[in-house]
KEKE-3310 file (N, C-alpha, C; in steps of 0.2 Angstrom, whole numbers, plus 5000, padded with zeros to 4 digits):
npx = (4922:4931:4920:4920:4932:4931:4921:4926:4939:4931:4926:4934:4941:4931:4929:4940:4943:4934:4940:4948:4944:4937:4944:4957:4946:4944:4958:4960:4950:4957:4966:4965:4970:4970:4974:4974:4958:4953:4958:4951:4938:4942:4942:4929:4925:4927:4921:4907:4907:4910:4896:4889:4900:4899:4883:4883:4892:4881:4870:4873:4871:4863:4847:4844:4828:4812:4812:4825:4834:4846:4853:4859:4873:4878:4876:4884:4892:4886:4885:4896:4900:4895:4899:4910:4907:4904:4914:4922:4913:4911:4921:4934:4927:4925:4940:4947:4938:4940:4953:4957:4949:4958:4971:4965:4963:4973:4976:4986:4995:4991:4994:5001:5006:4996:4993:5003:5006:4994:4991:5002:4995:4987:4991:4997:4982:4979:4986:4987:4973:4977:4986:4979:4971:4979:4985:4975:4974:4984:4986:4973:4980:4988:4979:4973:4983:4989:4996:4997:4993:4985:4974:4972:4961:4953:4949:4936:4923:4925:4933:4943:4940:4943:4955:4959:4955:4963:4975:4974:4973:4984:4994:4989:4990:5003:5004:4997:5006:5018:5012:5008:5019:5030:5022:5023:5037:5042:5035:5023:5007:5002:5005:4999:4986:4987:4991:4979:4972:4978:4977:4962:4962:4970:4959:4950:4957:4956:4943:4938:4944:4937:4927:4923:4930:4918:4906:4912:4905:4894:4887:4889:4900:4912:4924:4941:4953:4962:4956:4942:4946:4954:4941:4933:4944:4942:4928:4925:4936:4929:4923:4910:4908:4913:4915:4914:4904:4902:4905:4901:4901:4896:4902:4895:4897:4913:4914:4904:4899:4891:4888:4886:4886:4887:4886:4894:4888:4895:4891:4884:4880:4862:4851:4840:4845:4855:4861:4856:4865:4877:4875:4877:4888:4896:4895:4900:4910:4912:4912:4921:4933:4933:4930:4918:4912:4892:4879:4879:4876:4871:4872:4867:4870:4869:4886:4884:4872:4874:4886:4876:4868:4877:4880:4868:4861:4845:4842:4837:4842)
npy = (5036:5025:5016:5023:5021:5007:5005:5011:5002:4992:4996:5001:4988:4981:4986:4985:4974:4970:4977:4969:4956:4955:4960:4948:4936:4942:4940:4927:4919:4923:4916:4905:4899:4888:4888:4905:4908:4903:4912:4922:4920:4917:4931:4937:4933:4935:4950:4951:4944:4958:4963:4958:4959:4974:4976:4970:4978:4989:4986:4981:4991:4994:5002:4994:4986:4984:4967:4967:4970:4972:4976:4975:4969:4959:4953:4955:4946:4936:4939:4940:4925:4922:4927:4920:4906:4910:4913:4897:4890:4897:4904:4893:4878:4881:4884:4869:4862:4867:4865:4854:4849:4851:4846:4832:4835:4843:4859:4869:4883:4904:4920:4925:4938:4946:4937:4940:4956:4957:4949:4956:4968:4963:4961:4975:4981:4971:4972:4985:4987:4977:4982:4994:4986:4981:4989:4999:4987:4989:5001:5001:4990:4996:5007:5000:4989:4979:4963:4963:4952:4945:4958:4955:4943:4946:4957:4971:4961:4960:4969:4957:4948:4954:4957:4943:4938:4948:4943:4931:4932:4938:4928:4919:4925:4925:4908:4908:4916:4908:4892:4896:4901:4889:4877:4884:4886:4871:4867:4856:4856:4851:4859:4871:4867:4860:4871:4878:4870:4871:4884:4885:4874:4886:4894:4885:4882:4898:4901:4891:4897:4910:4907:4899:4905:4915:4909:4903:4917:4918:4909:4913:4921:4924:4938:4940:4928:4935:4950:4946:4943:4958:4967:4960:4960:4977:4980:4975:4982:4992:5003:4994:4984:4968:4956:4948:4935:4928:4931:4935:4937:4941:4945:4955:4962:4967:4980:4978:4974:4962:4963:4952:4952:4944:4948:4951:4959:4973:4976:4988:4989:4990:4993:4999:5011:5013:5005:5007:5017:5014:5004:5013:5019:5006:5005:5017:5018:5004:5008:5017:5014:4999:5003:4996:4989:4987:4982:4984:4971:4971:4957:4957:4945:4938:4931:4919:4911:4909:4899:4888:4887:4882:4870:4863:4857:4856:4869:4885:4901)
npz = (4983:4982:4974:4961:4957:4956:4947:4935:4932:4928:4919:4907:4908:4902:4890:4883:4882:4875:4861:4858:4856:4845:4835:4837:4832:4822:4816:4820:4810:4799:4799:4801:4815:4829:4842:4844:4839:4850:4860:4857:4863:4875:4877:4872:4882:4893:4891:4892:4905:4910:4912:4919:4929:4930:4934:4945:4951:4953:4957:4972:4977:4979:4989:5007:5011:5015:5014:5012:5020:5025:5016:4998:4996:4994:4983:4975:4975:4970:4957:4953:4956:4944:4932:4934:4929:4919:4912:4911:4906:4891:4888:4895:4887:4875:4871:4877:4865:4853:4853:4857:4845:4833:4835:4832:4820:4811:4803:4793:4796:4791:4787:4796:4795:4804:4815:4824:4827:4830:4843:4849:4850:4856:4872:4874:4877:4885:4893:4898:4905:4915:4922:4931:4937:4948:4951:4958:4967:4975:4979:4990:4998:5004:5011:5018:5028:5026:5017:4999:4991:5003:5001:4989:4991:5000:4992:4983:4971:4960:4955:4959:4950:4937:4940:4938:4927:4921:4921:4917:4903:4901:4902:4895:4880:4879:4878:4866:4860:4858:4858:4844:4836:4838:4829:4816:4814:4818:4810:4812:4818:4827:4840:4840:4844:4855:4862:4863:4870:4881:4886:4889:4898:4909:4910:4916:4929:4935:4934:4944:4956:4955:4956:4970:4978:4976:4981:4996:5000:4997:5006:5018:5024:5039:5048:5047:5058:5066:5066:5071:5085:5088:5088:5097:5109:5107:5112:5125:5132:5135:5144:5160:5151:5154:5148:5132:5128:5116:5100:5085:5068:5049:5035:5023:5013:5003:5011:5022:5036:5047:5063:5079:5095:5111:5126:5142:5157:5167:5184:5188:5176:5175:5171:5162:5154:5156:5149:5136:5132:5133:5123:5112:5115:5114:5101:5094:5094:5090:5076:5073:5075:5066:5052:5043:5049:5049:5054:5072:5085:5102:5113:5129:5141:5155:5162:5171:5166:5152:5155:5162:5152:5141:5149:5146:5134:5132:5133:5131:5120)
capx = (4932:4933:4914:4921:4935:4928:4917:4933:4939:4927:4927:4941:4942:4924:4932:4948:4942:4928:4940:4952:4940:4936:4953:4958:4940:4945:4965:4960:4949:4962:4973:4967:4975:4965:4975:4969:4953:4953:4959:4946:4935:4942:4939:4923:4917:4928:4917:4902:4910:4911:4894:4888:4903:4893:4879:4886:4894:4876:4864:4874:4872:4854:4849:4839:4824:4809:4814:4833:4836:4854:4855:4861:4878:4879:4874:4892:4897:4882:4888:4902:4900:4889:4904:4918:4904:4903:4924:4922:4909:4911:4931:4937:4924:4926:4946:4948:4934:4945:4959:4956:4947:4964:4973:4965:4964:4974:4977:4990:4991:4992:4992:5007:5009:4992:4994:5008:5003:4985:4994:5002:4989:4981:4994:4995:4978:4976:4990:4985:4968:4977:4990:4976:4967:4983:4987:4969:4971:4989:4984:4966:4982:4991:4977:4971:4988:4987:5000:4997:4988:4977:4970:4968:4959:4949:4944:4927:4925:4923:4940:4946:4936:4944:4964:4961:4954:4968:4983:4975:4976:4991:4996:4984:4992:5012:5004:4995:5012:5023:5009:5008:5028:5029:5017:5027:5043:5041:5026:5017:5002:4998:5006:4993:4979:4991:4988:4971:4969:4982:4974:4957:4964:4970:4954:4948:4959:4952:4936:4937:4946:4933:4919:4927:4931:4910:4903:4911:4903:4889:4887:4890:4910:4914:4930:4943:4954:4964:4952:4938:4952:4952:4934:4932:4945:4939:4922:4927:4939:4922:4920:4903:4906:4915:4918:4913:4906:4901:4904:4896:4902:4894:4903:4889:4898:4920:4914:4899:4899:4885:4893:4881:4892:4884:4891:4893:4889:4897:4884:4881:4875:4857:4845:4838:4842:4863:4863:4857:4869:4883:4875:4878:4896:4900:4893:4904:4918:4915:4911:4926:4940:4931:4920:4917:4902:4886:4878:4882:4869:4876:4865:4869:4871:4876:4892:4884:4867:4878:4888:4870:4865:4882:4881:4862:4860:4840:4842:4835:4849)
capy = (5037:5019:5012:5025:5019:5000:5005:5013:4999:4989:4998:4999:4981:4977:4991:4985:4966:4970:4978:4964:4951:4959:4960:4941:4936:4941:4937:4920:4917:4923:4912:4898:4896:4887:4897:4914:4909:4899:4919:4926:4915:4921:4938:4935:4927:4941:4955:4948:4945:4966:4965:4952:4964:4981:4972:4969:4985:4993:4981:4979:4998:4998:5004:4993:4990:4978:4961:4965:4974:4971:4978:4971:4969:4952:4953:4957:4940:4933:4941:4940:4919:4920:4929:4912:4900:4910:4908:4892:4890:4900:4903:4887:4874:4881:4883:4864:4858:4867:4863:4844:4844:4855:4837:4827:4835:4850:4864:4874:4890:4906:4926:4925:4943:4947:4934:4942:4960:4956:4946:4959:4972:4963:4961:4980:4985:4969:4975:4993:4985:4975:4987:4998:4984:4979:4999:5000:4984:4990:5005:4998:4985:5001:5010:4994:4990:4973:4964:4963:4945:4947:4963:4947:4937:4951:4965:4971:4956:4966:4970:4954:4945:4960:4957:4939:4938:4947:4941:4924:4933:4940:4921:4915:4927:4923:4902:4909:4917:4900:4889:4897:4901:4880:4875:4886:4884:4864:4861:4853:4861:4850:4862:4875:4864:4860:4878:4880:4867:4875:4890:4881:4874:4890:4898:4883:4887:4904:4900:4890:4904:4914:4903:4896:4913:4919:4905:4906:4922:4918:4904:4918:4920:4929:4939:4934:4928:4944:4956:4945:4946:4963:4969:4958:4965:4984:4977:4971:4987:4997:5003:4996:4979:4964:4947:4947:4928:4925:4936:4932:4939:4938:4949:4953:4965:4971:4987:4978:4969:4962:4960:4949:4952:4940:4951:4951:4967:4975:4975:4996:4992:4982:4998:4999:5016:5009:5001:5007:5021:5009:5000:5019:5019:5001:5004:5023:5015:5000:5011:5022:5008:4997:5006:4991:4988:4992:4980:4981:4972:4972:4955:4957:4940:4937:4923:4914:4912:4907:4893:4883:4883:4878:4863:4858:4857:4861:4877:4890:4904)
capz = (4978:4979:4970:4955:4957:4950:4943:4928:4934:4925:4910:4905:4906:4899:4884:4880:4880:4868:4854:4859:4855:4838:4833:4837:4827:4812:4814:4820:4804:4795:4797:4807:4822:4833:4848:4842:4842:4860:4864:4857:4865:4883:4874:4873:4890:4898:4889:4893:4912:4912:4911:4925:4936:4929:4937:4953:4957:4955:4961:4976:4979:4982:4998:5011:5009:5020:5010:5012:5027:5028:5010:4994:4993:4994:4977:4971:4974:4965:4949:4953:4952:4935:4931:4935:4925:4911:4911:4910:4901:4885:4887:4894:4883:4869:4869:4876:4861:4848:4854:4855:4835:4829:4836:4828:4811:4810:4798:4792:4799:4786:4791:4802:4798:4805:4820:4828:4827:4834:4850:4851:4853:4865:4875:4878:4882:4892:4900:4903:4911:4923:4928:4933:4944:4950:4953:4963:4972:4981:4985:4995:5000:5008:5017:5027:5033:5025:5013:4993:4991:5006:4999:4982:4995:5002:4988:4980:4969:4951:4953:4959:4944:4934:4939:4940:4921:4915:4922:4913:4896:4899:4900:4888:4876:4878:4876:4860:4853:4859:4851:4833:4835:4839:4824:4810:4815:4816:4805:4817:4821:4835:4844:4841:4849:4864:4867:4862:4878:4886:4888:4890:4907:4911:4912:4923:4936:4934:4935:4952:4959:4956:4962:4977:4982:4980:4983:5001:5002:4996:5009:5023:5030:5048:5049:5046:5066:5067:5064:5076:5089:5088:5088:5106:5114:5111:5114:5131:5134:5136:5151:5157:5150:5159:5145:5126:5130:5109:5094:5080:5061:5043:5027:5019:5008:5006:5014:5023:5040:5053:5071:5085:5103:5117:5130:5150:5157:5173:5189:5188:5172:5172:5171:5155:5151:5155:5143:5129:5134:5135:5116:5110:5115:5111:5093:5090:5097:5084:5068:5074:5071:5060:5047:5037:5052:5048:5062:5076:5089:5108:5117:5136:5145:5163:5161:5174:5162:5146:5156:5163:5144:5138:5150:5147:5128:5132:5138:5126:5121)
cpx = (4931:4926:4917:4926:4937:4924:4922:4934:4938:4925:4931:4944:4936:4927:4938:4945:4939:4932:4947:4951:4936:4942:4954:4953:4944:4952:4966:4956:4952:4964:4974:4970:4970:4966:4971:4961:4949:4954:4953:4939:4933:4940:4932:4918:4919:4926:4909:4902:4910:4904:4892:4892:4901:4888:4877:4886:4887:4870:4866:4873:4863:4852:4844:4834:4818:4810:4821:4836:4846:4856:4857:4867:4882:4878:4878:4896:4891:4885:4892:4904:4898:4897:4911:4911:4907:4915:4925:4918:4913:4923:4935:4934:4926:4933:4949:4944:4937:4952:4959:4952:4952:4969:4971:4964:4967:4978:4983:4989:4994:4992:4997:5007:5003:4991:4999:5006:4996:4987:4997:4999:4986:4986:4995:4993:4978:4981:4989:4981:4972:4982:4985:4971:4973:4985:4982:4969:4979:4987:4977:4972:4984:4987:4974:4976:4989:4993:4994:4987:4983:4973:4965:4964:4951:4942:4939:4928:4928:4931:4943:4944:4942:4954:4964:4960:4961:4975:4984:4975:4980:4995:4995:4986:5000:5010:5002:5000:5018:5016:5010:5015:5027:5027:5021:5031:5045:5039:5024:5013:5000:5000:5001:4988:4979:4988:4984:4967:4974:4979:4967:4958:4967:4964:4948:4950:4954:4946:4936:4940:4940:4929:4919:4927:4922:4907:4905:4907:4896:4885:4887:4896:4910:4920:4935:4946:4955:4958:4945:4941:4952:4945:4934:4936:4944:4933:4922:4931:4934:4923:4912:4903:4911:4918:4914:4911:4904:4901:4904:4897:4898:4896:4896:4893:4907:4918:4908:4899:4892:4888:4884:4889:4885:4889:4891:4893:4891:4889:4881:4877:4869:4854:4842:4843:4851:4863:4862:4863:4876:4884:4880:4887:4899:4902:4897:4909:4922:4917:4918:4933:4940:4926:4919:4910:4900:4883:4880:4873:4872:4868:4867:4865:4874:4879:4888:4876:4871:4882:4884:4868:4870:4881:4873:4860:4851:4840:4842:4840:4846)
cpy = (5030:5015:5017:5020:5010:5002:5007:5008:4993:4989:4999:4992:4979:4983:4985:4978:4966:4974:4971:4957:4952:4959:4951:4936:4936:4939:4928:4915:4915:4917:4905:4895:4893:4891:4903:4913:4905:4907:4922:4925:4918:4928:4937:4934:4934:4949:4954:4945:4953:4967:4964:4959:4970:4980:4970:4973:4990:4992:4983:4986:5000:4997:4997:4993:4983:4969:4961:4969:4976:4974:4972:4968:4961:4950:4952:4950:4934:4933:4940:4931:4917:4922:4923:4906:4904:4912:4903:4889:4893:4898:4897:4882:4876:4882:4873:4861:4860:4864:4854:4840:4848:4851:4832:4826:4841:4851:4868:4881:4899:4912:4928:4934:4948:4944:4939:4949:4961:4953:4953:4968:4972:4962:4967:4984:4977:4969:4984:4991:4980:4978:4992:4994:4982:4984:4999:4995:4986:4996:5005:4993:4989:5003:5006:4992:4981:4970:4960:4957:4946:4953:4960:4949:4939:4956:4964:4966:4955:4966:4964:4950:4951:4956:4949:4933:4942:4944:4933:4925:4932:4932:4917:4917:4922:4914:4901:4908:4908:4895:4888:4897:4891:4879:4879:4884:4874:4861:4857:4853:4857:4856:4868:4872:4861:4866:4880:4877:4867:4879:4888:4880:4881:4893:4894:4884:4892:4904:4896:4894:4906:4910:4901:4902:4917:4916:4904:4912:4921:4913:4908:4916:4927:4933:4938:4936:4935:4948:4955:4949:4952:4967:4963:4962:4975:4982:4976:4976:4991:4997:5001:4985:4974:4958:4948:4938:4926:4930:4934:4936:4939:4947:4950:4958:4964:4975:4987:4973:4970:4960:4957:4949:4948:4945:4953:4958:4967:4975:4982:4996:4989:4992:4999:5005:5014:5009:5002:5014:5016:5006:5006:5019:5014:5002:5012:5023:5010:5003:5015:5018:5005:4998:5003:4989:4990:4990:4979:4979:4968:4963:4955:4949:4940:4931:4916:4909:4905:4899:4888:4883:4879:4869:4860:4861:4859:4868:4881:4894:4905)
cpz = (4973:4975:4964:4952:4952:4947:4935:4931:4927:4918:4905:4901:4902:4890:4879:4877:4873:4861:4851:4854:4850:4833:4834:4832:4822:4811:4816:4813:4800:4789:4798:4813:4827:4841:4849:4843:4847:4863:4863:4859:4873:4881:4875:4880:4892:4896:4891:4903:4915:4913:4917:4931:4934:4934:4943:4959:4959:4958:4968:4980:4980:4988:5000:5010:5016:5017:5012:5018:5029:5021:5004:4992:4993:4983:4971:4967:4971:4956:4945:4949:4945:4930:4928:4928:4920:4910:4905:4905:4892:4884:4889:4891:4877:4868:4870:4870:4856:4850:4852:4845:4832:4829:4832:4819:4809:4803:4798:4795:4794:4790:4795:4802:4799:4815:4825:4832:4832:4843:4853:4856:4856:4871:4879:4882:4886:4900:4903:4909:4918:4926:4932:4940:4947:4956:4960:4970:4979:4982:4989:5001:5008:5014:5021:5031:5031:5018:5003:4992:4997:5004:4994:4985:4996:4997:4985:4976:4963:4947:4953:4955:4939:4933:4938:4932:4917:4915:4917:4907:4894:4897:4894:4879:4873:4878:4871:4856:4851:4855:4843:4833:4832:4831:4819:4811:4814:4811:4806:4818:4826:4841:4845:4843:4853:4867:4866:4869:4882:4891:4889:4898:4911:4914:4917:4929:4938:4935:4941:4956:4960:4960:4966:4981:4984:4982:4992:5004:5002:5001:5017:5027:5036:5045:5050:5055:5069:5070:5070:5082:5093:5090:5096:5110:5112:5111:5121:5132:5137:5143:5152:5155:5154:5153:5139:5128:5123:5104:5086:5072:5053:5041:5023:5011:5008:5009:5019:5028:5045:5060:5076:5091:5108:5122:5140:5152:5163:5177:5190:5182:5168:5170:5163:5150:5151:5150:5137:5130:5130:5127:5112:5108:5111:5102:5090:5090:5090:5077:5070:5071:5068:5055:5043:5041:5051:5052:5064:5083:5097:5111:5124:5142:5149:5161:5164:5170:5155:5149:5158:5156:5142:5141:5150:5141:5127:5133:5133:5126:5116)
residu = (MET:ALA:GLU:GLU:GLU:SER:ASP:ALA:THR:VAL:LEU:VAL:ALA:GLY:THR:ALA:ASN:LEU:ALA:ILE:ALA:ILE:ALA:LYS:ILE:VAL:ALA:GLY:LEU:LEU:SER:GLY:SER:THR:ALA:LEU:LEU:ALA:GLU:ALA:ALA:HIS:SER:VAL:ALA:ASP:THR:LEU:ASN:GLN:VAL:PHE:LEU:LEU:ALA:ALA:LEU:HIS:ARG:SER:ARG:LYS:PRO:ALA:ASP:ALA:ARG:HIS:PRO:PHE:GLY:TYR:GLY:MET:GLU:ARG:TYR:PHE:TRP:SER:LEU:LEU:ALA:ALA:VAL:GLY:ILE:LEU:VAL:LEU:GLY:ALA:GLY:PHE:SER:ILE:THR:GLU:GLY:LEU:ARG:SER:ILE:VAL:ALA:PRO:SER:PRO:ILE:ALA:ALA:LEU:ALA:VAL:ILE:TYR:PRO:VAL:LEU:GLY:ILE:SER:PHE:VAL:PHE:GLU:GLY:THR:SER:TRP:LEU:ARG:ALA:VAL:LEU:GLN:LEU:ARG:ARG:GLU:ALA:ARG:GLU:ALA:GLY:VAL:PRO:PHE:LEU:THR:GLN:LEU:ARG:GLU:ALA:GLU:PRO:ALA:VAL:LYS:THR:VAL:ALA:PHE:GLU:ASP:SER:ALA:ALA:LEU:ILE:GLY:LEU:LEU:ILE:ALA:ALA:ALA:GLY:VAL:THR:LEU:ALA:VAL:VAL:THR:GLY:ASN:HIS:ILE:TRP:ASP:GLY:ALA:ALA:SER:ILE:ALA:ILE:GLY:LEU:LEU:LEU:ILE:VAL:VAL:ALA:PHE:THR:LEU:GLY:ARG:ASP:ASN:LYS:THR:MET:LEU:ILE:GLY:ARG:ALA:LEU:PRO:VAL:ASP:THR:GLN:ARG:GLU:LEU:ARG:GLN:LEU:ILE:THR:SER:THR:PRO:GLY:ILE:ASP:ASP:VAL:LEU:ASP:LEU:LEU:THR:LEU:GLN:LEU:ALA:PRO:ASP:GLN:VAL:LEU:VAL:VAL:ALA:SER:VAL:ASP:LEU:ASP:ASP:SER:GLU:THR:THR:GLY:ALA:ALA:VAL:GLU:GLN:LEU:ALA:GLU:LYS:VAL:ASP:VAL:ARG:VAL:ARG:GLU:ALA:PHE:PRO:MET:VAL:ARG:HIS:LEU:TYR:LEU:ASP:PRO:THR:PRO:ALA:ASP:ALA:ARG:VAL:SER:ALA:ASP:ARG:ASP:PRO:SER:SER:PRO:ARG)
# end
């Protein structure tokens, strides 16, 4: 259900951006407004990014195989990183370049009867797409029992990218409208170019934020400290386990986590059969409490052996 909702959110965003991009290009060429052309470049970049995001969603669902035993979940972050690069190069690059050109050689704005209707219709379409993404994030936040901003940071990369892109698009439309209005009212067309540069700077911020988050996931990020603490307590409370000596977690995807725990077993849990039963019991408990844990490995390690290894750096681990 969540996967289908994410697909629908990206498709809605892509359809809206394609229609908006065409309208902005036509209006920008007719009016000569640099700010409107900057917004057109923004929408073109967003449309191409939706293709990347759909690829991320579908390729990340491929089943695990011999070459990728933990699946393809991290493809979501790779394609989302490409989307961030697209925002930076296509959107921000064009907007700033055209803004500077317009300031150096300003030209009058025409066809105002076209500009404002296009901006208004674009705001409605972008707002619809933005609202869908936000509602999905709010629902997921309620289900996870976390604040909205926390869910926004941890959400499915495609949905998070749509939310950021649409937020930037709505702000960009307001900037474009302000730039065009000031240029017409004051007769100083530098405002149109300034609005285009402002849109470009806004897109740089969005691209940097998305790129930073996806880079963090690609190089490997652990679960939040609070979640690790709860996970450690759950494993430690399992009868047969005295202590969790070390806990390593790796987020493979928003709903896929790898966990490796070094545990000190009770003296009674030393036979092969007992260890196997204990591992199965821990696996069941952890998956019930943390459904996102897809891979759980227990490493029985006596506490005294761990202490000795910590004291002697040359000791094998």
